[in-house]
KOLNU-553209 format. One record per residue (C-alpha): residue in one letter; x, y, z. Coordinates in pm, whole numbers, plus 50000, padded with zeros to 5 digits. Layout:
residues N
<atom a,<X,Y,Z>>
...
END
This chain:
residues 414
<atom x,<88692,68259,17813>>
<atom x,<88374,68135,17985>>
<atom x,<88427,68376,18263>>
<atom x,<88400,68681,18035>>
<atom x,<88108,68514,17835>>
<atom x,<87907,68481,18153>>
<atom x,<87608,68716,18136>>
<atom x,<87481,68916,18452>>
<atom x,<87120,68851,18535>>
<atom x,<86889,69125,18403>>
<atom x,<86707,69321,18663>>
<atom x,<86361,69449,18555>>
<atom x,<86106,69664,18728>>
<atom x,<85820,69491,18880>>
<atom x,<85521,69544,18653>>
<atom x,<85274,69348,18835>>
<atom x,<85154,69643,19050>>
<atom x,<84821,69816,19012>>
<atom x,<84810,70189,18892>>
<atom x,<84626,70405,19138>>
<atom x,<84324,70566,18977>>
<atom x,<84246,70809,19256>>
<atom x,<84457,71111,19153>>
<atom x,<84210,71387,19016>>
<atom x,<84446,71497,18727>>
<atom x,<84471,71135,18618>>
<atom x,<84090,71074,18607>>
<atom x,<84025,71410,18438>>
<atom x,<84281,71277,18157>>
<atom x,<84176,70898,18125>>
<atom x,<83806,70894,18262>>
<atom x,<83577,71034,18009>>
<atom x,<83268,71007,18247>>
<atom x,<83416,71227,18549>>
<atom x,<83124,71449,18674>>
<atom x,<83251,71765,18872>>
<atom x,<83068,71923,19155>>
<atom x,<82960,72207,18914>>
<atom x,<82824,71959,18670>>
<atom x,<82629,71748,18925>>
<atom x,<82443,72075,19067>>
<atom x,<82306,72127,18715>>
<atom x,<82115,71829,18753>>
<atom x,<81781,71934,18922>>
<atom x,<81714,71633,19139>>
<atom x,<82091,71645,19307>>
<atom x,<82054,72027,19349>>
<atom x,<81718,71986,19493>>
<atom x,<81803,71696,19740>>
<atom x,<82112,71872,19871>>
<atom x,<81913,72198,19923>>
<atom x,<81644,72022,20103>>
<atom x,<81883,71834,20336>>
<atom x,<82075,72166,20394>>
<atom x,<81776,72338,20480>>
<atom x,<81654,72089,20751>>
<atom x,<82004,72065,20898>>
<atom x,<82051,72458,20914>>
<atom x,<81707,72506,21065>>
<atom x,<81749,72231,21324>>
<atom x,<81894,72363,21641>>
<atom x,<82223,72216,21765>>
<atom x,<82248,72207,22141>>
<atom x,<82531,72114,22393>>
<atom x,<82454,71893,22671>>
<atom x,<82662,71785,22984>>
<atom x,<82627,71493,23210>>
<atom x,<82614,71599,23565>>
<atom x,<82548,71369,23866>>
<atom x,<82358,71115,23639>>
<atom x,<82146,71362,23490>>
<atom x,<82173,71546,23137>>
<atom x,<82171,71919,23156>>
<atom x,<82170,72148,22857>>
<atom x,<82458,72416,22834>>
<atom x,<82342,72738,22694>>
<atom x,<82618,72984,22763>>
<atom x,<82890,72846,22530>>
<atom x,<82995,73060,22243>>
<atom x,<83016,72760,22013>>
<atom x,<82646,72709,22008>>
<atom x,<82600,73056,21834>>
<atom x,<82896,72972,21587>>
<atom x,<82685,72657,21476>>
<atom x,<82337,72805,21479>>
<atom x,<82368,73162,21404>>
<atom x,<82695,73352,21327>>
<atom x,<83002,73147,21241>>
<atom x,<83230,73466,21269>>
<atom x,<83316,73412,20903>>
<atom x,<83172,73587,20606>>
<atom x,<82907,73306,20592>>
<atom x,<82617,73286,20833>>
<atom x,<82514,72944,20983>>
<atom x,<82260,72853,20689>>
<atom x,<82513,72924,20419>>
<atom x,<82786,72758,20620>>
<atom x,<82594,72427,20641>>
<atom x,<82473,72447,20277>>
<atom x,<82841,72479,20152>>
<atom x,<82951,72214,20400>>
<atom x,<82689,71959,20288>>
<atom x,<82752,72035,19919>>
<atom x,<83111,71927,19945>>
<atom x,<82994,71632,20149>>
<atom x,<82794,71491,19887>>
<atom x,<82971,71589,19576>>
<atom x,<83338,71636,19699>>
<atom x,<83585,71451,19919>>
<atom x,<83409,71602,20233>>
<atom x,<83316,71942,20417>>
<atom x,<83607,72122,20595>>
<atom x,<83591,72413,20843>>
<atom x,<83885,72553,20985>>
<atom x,<83831,72613,21391>>
<atom x,<83992,72938,21484>>
<atom x,<84077,72940,21845>>
<atom x,<84253,73176,22074>>
<atom x,<84412,73086,22403>>
<atom x,<84188,72765,22421>>
<atom x,<83886,72946,22340>>
<atom x,<83673,72906,22007>>
<atom x,<83642,73227,21824>>
<atom x,<83493,73127,21490>>
<atom x,<83439,72873,21224>>
<atom x,<83579,72922,20868>>
<atom x,<83439,72718,20569>>
<atom x,<83705,72609,20334>>
<atom x,<83620,72480,19980>>
<atom x,<83727,72106,19966>>
<atom x,<83920,72163,19651>>
<atom x,<84176,72383,19839>>
<atom x,<84221,72103,20100>>
<atom x,<84485,71835,20037>>
<atom x,<84516,71544,20285>>
<atom x,<84854,71409,20323>>
<atom x,<84786,71049,20481>>
<atom x,<85066,70859,20657>>
<atom x,<85190,70521,20520>>
<atom x,<85080,70332,20830>>
<atom x,<84761,70152,20762>>
<atom x,<84721,70059,21144>>
<atom x,<84812,70368,21326>>
<atom x,<84670,70610,21098>>
<atom x,<84755,70990,21094>>
<atom x,<84736,71286,20832>>
<atom x,<84805,71633,20780>>
<atom x,<84590,71881,20577>>
<atom x,<84751,72117,20337>>
<atom x,<84565,72446,20244>>
<atom x,<84729,72728,20072>>
<atom x,<85075,72577,20107>>
<atom x,<85035,72563,20486>>
<atom x,<85016,72251,20698>>
<atom x,<84748,72195,20954>>
<atom x,<84678,71914,21208>>
<atom x,<84348,71716,21208>>
<atom x,<84226,71889,21526>>
<atom x,<84251,72230,21345>>
<atom x,<83945,72144,21129>>
<atom x,<83591,72049,21155>>
<atom x,<83556,71748,20896>>
<atom x,<83215,71609,20780>>
<atom x,<83312,71337,20557>>
<atom x,<83110,71062,20366>>
<atom x,<83211,70695,20351>>
<atom x,<83553,70796,20479>>
<atom x,<83832,70505,20510>>
<atom x,<84107,70717,20663>>
<atom x,<83939,70994,20842>>
<atom x,<84099,71265,20627>>
<atom x,<83881,71252,20318>>
<atom x,<83555,71107,20200>>
<atom x,<83399,70973,19885>>
<atom x,<83135,71187,19713>>
<atom x,<82856,71052,19495>>
<atom x,<83025,71214,19194>>
<atom x,<83294,70942,19249>>
<atom x,<83071,70674,19354>>
<atom x,<82781,70708,19097>>
<atom x,<82950,70905,18826>>
<atom x,<82788,70693,18554>>
<atom x,<82431,70761,18686>>
<atom x,<82509,71126,18725>>
<atom x,<82676,71163,18380>>
<atom x,<82380,70994,18206>>
<atom x,<82143,71251,18376>>
<atom x,<82362,71539,18276>>
<atom x,<82406,71430,17911>>
<atom x,<82024,71400,17886>>
<atom x,<82015,71758,17986>>
<atom x,<82274,71837,17734>>
<atom x,<82074,71643,17463>>
<atom x,<81765,71849,17535>>
<atom x,<81961,72165,17498>>
<atom x,<82083,72061,17169>>
<atom x,<81724,71962,17058>>
<atom x,<81608,72317,17170>>
<atom x,<81882,72507,16981>>
<atom x,<81830,72323,16667>>
<atom x,<81436,72350,16704>>
<atom x,<81399,71968,16739>>
<atom x,<81506,71872,16406>>
<atom x,<81679,71539,16371>>
<atom x,<82036,71490,16272>>
<atom x,<82093,71349,15918>>
<atom x,<82276,71370,15577>>
<atom x,<82173,71453,15214>>
<atom x,<82207,71210,14911>>
<atom x,<82230,71336,14587>>
<atom x,<82185,71141,14255>>
<atom x,<82422,71360,14062>>
<atom x,<82724,71579,14149>>
<atom x,<82639,71932,14290>>
<atom x,<82824,72227,14177>>
<atom x,<83022,72449,14421>>
<atom x,<82781,72713,14411>>
<atom x,<82478,72475,14463>>
<atom x,<82671,72327,14761>>
<atom x,<82720,72665,14916>>
<atom x,<82362,72758,14890>>
<atom x,<82260,72420,15039>>
<atom x,<82493,72462,15330>>
<atom x,<82365,72823,15398>>
<atom x,<81996,72693,15378>>
<atom x,<82097,72395,15592>>
<atom x,<82238,72622,15871>>
<atom x,<81908,72821,15867>>
<atom x,<81720,72504,15925>>
<atom x,<81898,72434,16251>>
<atom x,<81922,72790,16369>>
<atom x,<81581,72771,16525>>
<atom x,<81461,73090,16387>>
<atom x,<81165,73187,16162>>
<atom x,<81329,73118,15827>>
<atom x,<81368,72742,15879>>
<atom x,<81240,72625,15571>>
<atom x,<81462,72437,15311>>
<atom x,<81384,72328,14956>>
<atom x,<81578,72029,14801>>
<atom x,<81641,72025,14431>>
<atom x,<81547,71735,14219>>
<atom x,<81766,71430,14301>>
<atom x,<81854,71553,14655>>
<atom x,<81696,71347,14941>>
<atom x,<81729,71365,15331>>
<atom x,<81833,71044,15529>>
<atom x,<81772,71051,15905>>
<atom x,<82071,70946,16134>>
<atom x,<81917,71004,16477>>
<atom x,<81586,70961,16679>>
<atom x,<81364,71217,16818>>
<atom x,<81335,71256,17201>>
<atom x,<80968,71085,17173>>
<atom x,<81123,70796,16992>>
<atom x,<81417,70785,17251>>
<atom x,<81139,70791,17529>>
<atom x,<81362,71071,17687>>
<atom x,<81091,71191,17942>>
<atom x,<81041,70828,18074>>
<atom x,<81420,70800,18114>>
<atom x,<81448,71134,18280>>
<atom x,<81173,71015,18551>>
<atom x,<81357,70687,18598>>
<atom x,<81700,70852,18644>>
<atom x,<81531,71125,18886>>
<atom x,<81413,70831,19094>>
<atom x,<81753,70659,19095>>
<atom x,<81923,70982,19203>>
<atom x,<81677,71016,19497>>
<atom x,<81786,70681,19629>>
<atom x,<82127,70827,19664>>
<atom x,<82007,71056,19923>>
<atom x,<81744,70833,20077>>
<atom x,<81457,71066,19968>>
<atom x,<81130,70971,19815>>
<atom x,<81090,71097,19447>>
<atom x,<80746,71230,19548>>
<atom x,<80927,71496,19786>>
<atom x,<81146,71630,19498>>
<atom x,<80842,71649,19274>>
<atom x,<80642,71814,19551>>
<atom x,<80384,71527,19573>>
<atom x,<80497,71425,19925>>
<atom x,<80250,71334,20200>>
<atom x,<80300,71352,20577>>
<atom x,<80434,71010,20581>>
<atom x,<80675,71077,20284>>
<atom x,<80831,71400,20495>>
<atom x,<80854,71174,20793>>
<atom x,<81046,70932,20602>>
<atom x,<81278,71199,20497>>
<atom x,<81353,71298,20851>>
<atom x,<81400,70937,20962>>
<atom x,<81596,70813,20661>>
<atom x,<81792,71101,20543>>
<atom x,<81808,71390,20763>>
<atom x,<81871,71218,21098>>
<atom x,<82132,70994,20997>>
<atom x,<82305,71288,20843>>
<atom x,<82288,71478,21146>>
<atom x,<82430,71173,21347>>
<atom x,<82730,71202,21113>>
<atom x,<82759,71580,21188>>
<atom x,<82718,71487,21580>>
<atom x,<83012,71258,21571>>
<atom x,<83222,71515,21383>>
<atom x,<83124,71773,21620>>
<atom x,<83205,71568,21930>>
<atom x,<83538,71498,21784>>
<atom x,<83657,71824,21659>>
<atom x,<83466,72073,21860>>
<atom x,<83506,71965,22220>>
<atom x,<83814,71999,22417>>
<atom x,<83976,71680,22544>>
<atom x,<83878,71746,22892>>
<atom x,<83516,71794,22781>>
<atom x,<83476,71470,22575>>
<atom x,<83413,71260,22902>>
<atom x,<83084,71478,22990>>
<atom x,<82969,71692,22711>>
<atom x,<82833,71602,22379>>
<atom x,<82665,71760,22087>>
<atom x,<82312,71680,21952>>
<atom x,<82046,71814,21720>>
<atom x,<81706,71913,21866>>
<atom x,<81507,71664,21626>>
<atom x,<81186,71719,21832>>
<atom x,<81035,71930,21542>>
<atom x,<81121,71689,21289>>
<atom x,<80944,71385,21438>>
<atom x,<80639,71576,21520>>
<atom x,<80333,71448,21310>>
<atom x,<80030,71637,21228>>
<atom x,<79838,71795,21517>>
<atom x,<79579,71500,21544>>
<atom x,<79845,71241,21573>>
<atom x,<80054,71453,21836>>
<atom x,<79726,71518,22051>>
<atom x,<79650,71151,22047>>
<atom x,<80007,71066,22133>>
<atom x,<80001,71311,22430>>
<atom x,<79673,71174,22544>>
<atom x,<79800,70815,22558>>
<atom x,<80115,70947,22739>>
<atom x,<79922,71115,23007>>
<atom x,<79680,70815,23060>>
<atom x,<79964,70593,23090>>
<atom x,<80135,70822,23336>>
<atom x,<80439,70867,23124>>
<atom x,<80402,71257,23091>>
<atom x,<80214,71517,23286>>
<atom x,<79970,71774,23125>>
<atom x,<80241,72047,23176>>
<atom x,<80527,71824,23012>>
<atom x,<80272,71797,22713>>
<atom x,<80240,72163,22691>>
<atom x,<80603,72214,22702>>
<atom x,<80646,71986,22403>>
<atom x,<80399,72203,22216>>
<atom x,<80597,72507,22334>>
<atom x,<80294,72624,22542>>
<atom x,<80332,72791,22899>>
<atom x,<80277,72585,23207>>
<atom x,<79950,72604,23379>>
<atom x,<79940,72611,23748>>
<atom x,<79801,72273,23911>>
<atom x,<79887,72061,23603>>
<atom x,<80220,71895,23720>>
<atom x,<80031,71605,23836>>
<atom x,<79982,71247,23728>>
<atom x,<79597,71130,23790>>
<atom x,<79565,70798,23977>>
<atom x,<79248,70606,24001>>
<atom x,<79091,70518,24367>>
<atom x,<79109,70155,24268>>
<atom x,<79496,70175,24192>>
<atom x,<79751,70035,24438>>
<atom x,<80060,70245,24459>>
<atom x,<80373,70076,24533>>
<atom x,<80694,70268,24670>>
<atom x,<81019,70093,24524>>
<atom x,<81235,70268,24773>>
<atom x,<81044,70227,25108>>
<atom x,<80872,69903,24975>>
<atom x,<80532,69998,25100>>
<atom x,<80195,69976,24941>>
<atom x,<79940,70254,24928>>
<atom x,<79574,70190,24837>>
<atom x,<79389,70549,24792>>
<atom x,<79054,70387,24818>>
<atom x,<79107,70260,25152>>
<atom x,<79353,70519,25268>>
<atom x,<79581,70231,25396>>
<atom x,<79959,70177,25390>>
<atom x,<80107,69824,25412>>
<atom x,<80466,69797,25489>>
<atom x,<80555,69425,25511>>
<atom x,<80282,69258,25711>>
<atom x,<80198,69566,25911>>
<atom x,<79898,69768,25796>>
<atom x,<79882,70134,25903>>
<atom x,<79611,70384,25847>>
<atom x,<79682,70717,25682>>
<atom x,<79522,71036,25832>>
<atom x,<79419,71294,25570>>
<atom x,<79621,71617,25561>>
<atom x,<79535,71967,25494>>
<atom x,<79670,71938,25134>>
<atom x,<79456,71630,25062>>
<atom x,<79467,71243,25127>>
<atom x,<79846,71170,25110>>
<atom x,<80053,70900,25250>>
<atom x,<80372,70983,25436>>
END
């Protein structure tokens, strides 16, 4: 009998696992503070910062370089240069292309662009909204791999240019709408609150207290008058009968220090983009604009350069070629600072006058491809291991001193 009464061990599902909170639908259902891309762009600070950085990136030329014989040379006849700087071959021009890419970079899971190639040649770049791109990542956490699904079709990673923020798998990034949803939500709700105040003419919320019971007719009249009061039109006066009192249930924007909170929130949002709040408010100095270039724009460009070197170069090109933004214009100071810097570079024999003119986009002047040397200077040739003293016109090689005869072009050492 004991054999039949023996109970089988009950097998239960393991409930110690952690439910993933990364699914977009799950977050929409459970997370009350979810901030979408459209909501974030309604916040002036966010929209302004993205627009500023997008304009800087779009207006900075992207160049292709190649290492040849130990020297770096610029490539100017490649079709990819025009795709990135002028015409993408899609309906978007280069400026709109980078504006859309960087908007998805900051507010979505990353910026994606399909690379259209024919017979190994790059033909066009096609921006794809990140909401239509679904990464399918492999389960191998060491040798990571993934596919990208767009409109039901499967693509390989090399089919897309991917600009990702804080990515951990190379397939998708993490936008500020996910990392900083609380801050964005507070800023957005502040705008919503202001809108509600404007719609009701700034009147406080509250309730009415009556010492006696009101008739149905009196209630209807009171409701109609109350609705007019909050309709923000000219007829916004209400008369309370004897025994009816108004009790406030909310504070005004002044009492809530709404404007001070808006300024504080704006400053905090600027930190997400590494931009000074003075720049957003239009109070920037030259130093503030330089900080935007060094702390925000150039690091962002480095992210783009890495993506271009990975996705927009052929495998055989990756050993010798690379993409780089021409940030010379971004790093220029004001005119006085630049002239002083050129003067020091020329005095220290770092630049020739013509090289300084080239840096300012000025034409060369014949005879200025020289470096001035004082008569008291001693010139040492590293290769030949000889010394030349212009003042005495003597060359010393080892322990032997040789005179130098003047030539038709001047006093030169052979």
